[in-house]
N, CA, C, O and CB atoms as a CASP TS submission, in Angstrom:
PFRMAT TS
TARGET T0000
AUTHOR 0000-0000-0000
METHOD Language model
MODEL 1
PARENT N/A
ATOM      1  N   LYS     1       7.240   3.361   9.315  1.00  0.00           N
ATOM      2  CA  LYS     1       5.882   2.813   9.236  1.00  0.00           C
ATOM      3  C   LYS     1       5.890   1.489   8.454  1.00  0.00           C
ATOM      4  O   LYS     1       6.078   1.496   7.238  1.00  0.00           O
ATOM      5  CB  LYS     1       4.919   3.835   8.563  1.00  0.00           C
ATOM      6  N   PRO     2       5.694   0.386   9.123  1.00  0.00           N
ATOM      7  CA  PRO     2       5.731  -0.935   8.475  1.00  0.00           C
ATOM      8  C   PRO     2       4.672  -1.089   7.393  1.00  0.00           C
ATOM      9  O   PRO     2       4.880  -1.817   6.422  1.00  0.00           O
ATOM     10  CB  PRO     2       5.550  -2.025   9.512  1.00  0.00           C
ATOM     11  N   LEU     3       3.532  -0.407   7.550  1.00  0.00           N
ATOM     12  CA  LEU     3       2.460  -0.526   6.557  1.00  0.00           C
ATOM     13  C   LEU     3       2.940  -0.076   5.186  1.00  0.00           C
ATOM     14  O   LEU     3       2.653  -0.722   4.178  1.00  0.00           O
ATOM     15  CB  LEU     3       1.235   0.298   6.982  1.00  0.00           C
ATOM     16  N   VAL     4       3.667   1.026   5.149  1.00  0.00           N
ATOM     17  CA  VAL     4       4.158   1.548   3.872  1.00  0.00           C
ATOM     18  C   VAL     4       5.102   0.546   3.229  1.00  0.00           C
ATOM     19  O   VAL     4       5.063   0.333   2.017  1.00  0.00           O
ATOM     20  CB  VAL     4       4.869   2.905   4.067  1.00  0.00           C
ATOM     21  N   ILE     5       5.956  -0.072   4.051  1.00  0.00           N
ATOM     22  CA  ILE     5       6.923  -1.045   3.537  1.00  0.00           C
ATOM     23  C   ILE     5       6.190  -2.243   2.942  1.00  0.00           C
ATOM     24  O   ILE     5       6.543  -2.724   1.866  1.00  0.00           O
ATOM     25  CB  ILE     5       7.891  -1.505   4.658  1.00  0.00           C
ATOM     26  N   THR     6       5.164  -2.723   3.652  1.00  0.00           N
ATOM     27  CA  THR     6       4.426  -3.889   3.163  1.00  0.00           C
ATOM     28  C   THR     6       3.701  -3.542   1.868  1.00  0.00           C
ATOM     29  O   THR     6       3.632  -4.367   0.956  1.00  0.00           O
ATOM     30  CB  THR     6       3.420  -4.390   4.227  1.00  0.00           C
ATOM     31  N   PHE     7       3.164  -2.337   1.780  1.00  0.00           N
ATOM     32  CA  PHE     7       2.461  -1.919   0.569  1.00  0.00           C
ATOM     33  C   PHE     7       3.410  -1.942  -0.623  1.00  0.00           C
ATOM     34  O   PHE     7       3.020  -2.339  -1.722  1.00  0.00           O
ATOM     35  CB  PHE     7       1.855  -0.512   0.747  1.00  0.00           C
ATOM     36  N   ARG     8       4.639  -1.521  -0.413  1.00  0.00           N
ATOM     37  CA  ARG     8       5.610  -1.490  -1.516  1.00  0.00           C
ATOM     38  C   ARG     8       6.127  -2.886  -1.826  1.00  0.00           C
ATOM     39  O   ARG     8       6.476  -3.187  -2.967  1.00  0.00           O
ATOM     40  CB  ARG     8       6.785  -0.560  -1.176  1.00  0.00           C
ATOM     41  N   ALA     9       6.175  -3.746  -0.798  1.00  0.00           N
ATOM     42  CA  ALA     9       6.733  -5.085  -0.967  1.00  0.00           C
ATOM     43  C   ALA     9       5.734  -6.018  -1.649  1.00  0.00           C
ATOM     44  O   ALA     9       6.103  -6.808  -2.518  1.00  0.00           O
ATOM     45  CB  ALA     9       7.150  -5.662   0.388  1.00  0.00           C
ATOM     46  N   TYR    10       4.470  -5.920  -1.247  1.00  0.00           N
ATOM     47  CA  TYR    10       3.468  -6.831  -1.792  1.00  0.00           C
ATOM     48  C   TYR    10       2.736  -6.206  -2.976  1.00  0.00           C
ATOM     49  O   TYR    10       2.742  -4.990  -3.164  1.00  0.00           O
ATOM     50  CB  TYR    10       2.468  -7.226  -0.708  1.00  0.00           C
ATOM     51  N   SER    11       2.107  -7.072  -3.767  1.00  0.00           N
ATOM     52  CA  SER    11       1.332  -6.595  -4.911  1.00  0.00           C
ATOM     53  C   SER    11      -0.021  -6.074  -4.444  1.00  0.00           C
ATOM     54  O   SER    11      -0.413  -6.295  -3.299  1.00  0.00           O
ATOM     55  CB  SER    11       1.146  -7.718  -5.954  1.00  0.00           C
ATOM     56  N   LYS    12      -0.726  -5.391  -5.321  1.00  0.00           N
ATOM     57  CA  LYS    12      -2.029  -4.821  -4.944  1.00  0.00           C
ATOM     58  C   LYS    12      -3.001  -5.919  -4.529  1.00  0.00           C
ATOM     59  O   LYS    12      -3.764  -5.749  -3.578  1.00  0.00           O
ATOM     60  CB  LYS    12      -2.623  -4.006  -6.110  1.00  0.00           C
ATOM     61  N   ASP    13      -2.973  -7.048  -5.241  1.00  0.00           N
ATOM     62  CA  ASP    13      -3.886  -8.153  -4.908  1.00  0.00           C
ATOM     63  C   ASP    13      -3.622  -8.650  -3.497  1.00  0.00           C
ATOM     64  O   ASP    13      -4.558  -8.896  -2.737  1.00  0.00           O
ATOM     65  CB  ASP    13      -3.735  -9.314  -5.916  1.00  0.00           C
ATOM     66  N   GLN    14      -2.343  -8.799  -3.143  1.00  0.00           N
ATOM     67  CA  GLN    14      -1.994  -9.289  -1.808  1.00  0.00           C
ATOM     68  C   GLN    14      -2.403  -8.277  -0.753  1.00  0.00           C
ATOM     69  O   GLN    14      -2.855  -8.655   0.328  1.00  0.00           O
ATOM     70  CB  GLN    14      -0.485  -9.583  -1.709  1.00  0.00           C
ATOM     71  N   ILE    15      -2.251  -7.000  -1.054  1.00  0.00           N
ATOM     72  CA  ILE    15      -2.641  -5.947  -0.102  1.00  0.00           C
ATOM     73  C   ILE    15      -4.137  -6.019   0.166  1.00  0.00           C
ATOM     74  O   ILE    15      -4.573  -5.923   1.313  1.00  0.00           O
ATOM     75  CB  ILE    15      -2.258  -4.542  -0.641  1.00  0.00           C
ATOM     76  N   LEU    16      -4.927  -6.189  -0.898  1.00  0.00           N
ATOM     77  CA  LEU    16      -6.386  -6.273  -0.738  1.00  0.00           C
ATOM     78  C   LEU    16      -6.745  -7.444   0.158  1.00  0.00           C
ATOM     79  O   LEU    16      -7.625  -7.325   1.011  1.00  0.00           O
ATOM     80  CB  LEU    16      -7.086  -6.415  -2.111  1.00  0.00           C
ATOM     81  N   LYS    17      -6.063  -8.593  -0.028  1.00  0.00           N
ATOM     82  CA  LYS    17      -6.351  -9.775   0.793  1.00  0.00           C
ATOM     83  C   LYS    17      -6.026  -9.485   2.249  1.00  0.00           C
ATOM     84  O   LYS    17      -6.791  -9.855   3.140  1.00  0.00           O
ATOM     85  CB  LYS    17      -5.549 -11.002   0.297  1.00  0.00           C
ATOM     86  N   ILE    18      -4.899  -8.828   2.500  1.00  0.00           N
ATOM     87  CA  ILE    18      -4.493  -8.509   3.874  1.00  0.00           C
ATOM     88  C   ILE    18      -5.505  -7.561   4.509  1.00  0.00           C
ATOM     89  O   ILE    18      -5.881  -7.737   5.668  1.00  0.00           O
ATOM     90  CB  ILE    18      -3.075  -7.881   3.900  1.00  0.00           C
ATOM     91  N   LEU    19      -5.943  -6.562   3.758  1.00  0.00           N
ATOM     92  CA  LEU    19      -6.922  -5.608   4.289  1.00  0.00           C
ATOM     93  C   LEU    19      -8.227  -6.312   4.618  1.00  0.00           C
ATOM     94  O   LEU    19      -8.850  -6.033   5.642  1.00  0.00           O
ATOM     95  CB  LEU    19      -7.173  -4.470   3.287  1.00  0.00           C
ATOM     96  N   GLN    20      -8.642  -7.230   3.743  1.00  0.00           N
ATOM     97  CA  GLN    20      -9.884  -7.970   3.982  1.00  0.00           C
ATOM     98  C   GLN    20      -9.765  -8.791   5.256  1.00  0.00           C
ATOM     99  O   GLN    20     -10.726  -8.893   6.018  1.00  0.00           O
ATOM    100  CB  GLN    20     -10.221  -8.885   2.783  1.00  0.00           C
ATOM    101  N   LYS    21      -8.588  -9.382   5.499  1.00  0.00           N
ATOM    102  CA  LYS    21      -8.385 -10.183   6.714  1.00  0.00           C
ATOM    103  C   LYS    21      -8.481  -9.286   7.944  1.00  0.00           C
ATOM    104  O   LYS    21      -9.055  -9.686   8.957  1.00  0.00           O
ATOM    105  CB  LYS    21      -7.007 -10.910   6.677  1.00  0.00           C
ATOM    106  N   ARG    22      -7.933  -8.091   7.867  1.00  0.00           N
ATOM    107  CA  ARG    22      -7.962  -7.179   9.022  1.00  0.00           C
ATOM    108  C   ARG    22      -9.379  -6.681   9.270  1.00  0.00           C
ATOM    109  O   ARG    22      -9.800  -6.548  10.419  1.00  0.00           O
ATOM    110  CB  ARG    22      -7.008  -5.980   8.800  1.00  0.00           C
ATOM    111  N   ILE    23     -10.118  -6.404   8.198  1.00  0.00           N
ATOM    112  CA  ILE    23     -11.500  -5.927   8.343  1.00  0.00           C
ATOM    113  C   ILE    23     -12.370  -7.016   8.956  1.00  0.00           C
ATOM    114  O   ILE    23     -13.181  -6.749   9.843  1.00  0.00           O
ATOM    115  CB  ILE    23     -12.078  -5.488   6.975  1.00  0.00           C
ATOM    116  N   SER    24     -12.194  -8.250   8.476  1.00  0.00           N
ATOM    117  CA  SER    24     -12.999  -9.375   8.964  1.00  0.00           C
ATOM    118  C   SER    24     -12.435  -9.850  10.292  1.00  0.00           C
ATOM    119  O   SER    24     -12.962 -10.792  10.885  1.00  0.00           O
ATOM    120  CB  SER    24     -13.026 -10.540   7.931  1.00  0.00           C
TER
END
């Protein structure tokens, strides 16, 4: 699952930004 890898690779702030981009 690539999502899990990205979550571990990126910081929480970066994850929030990515999620916001996907939501918008």
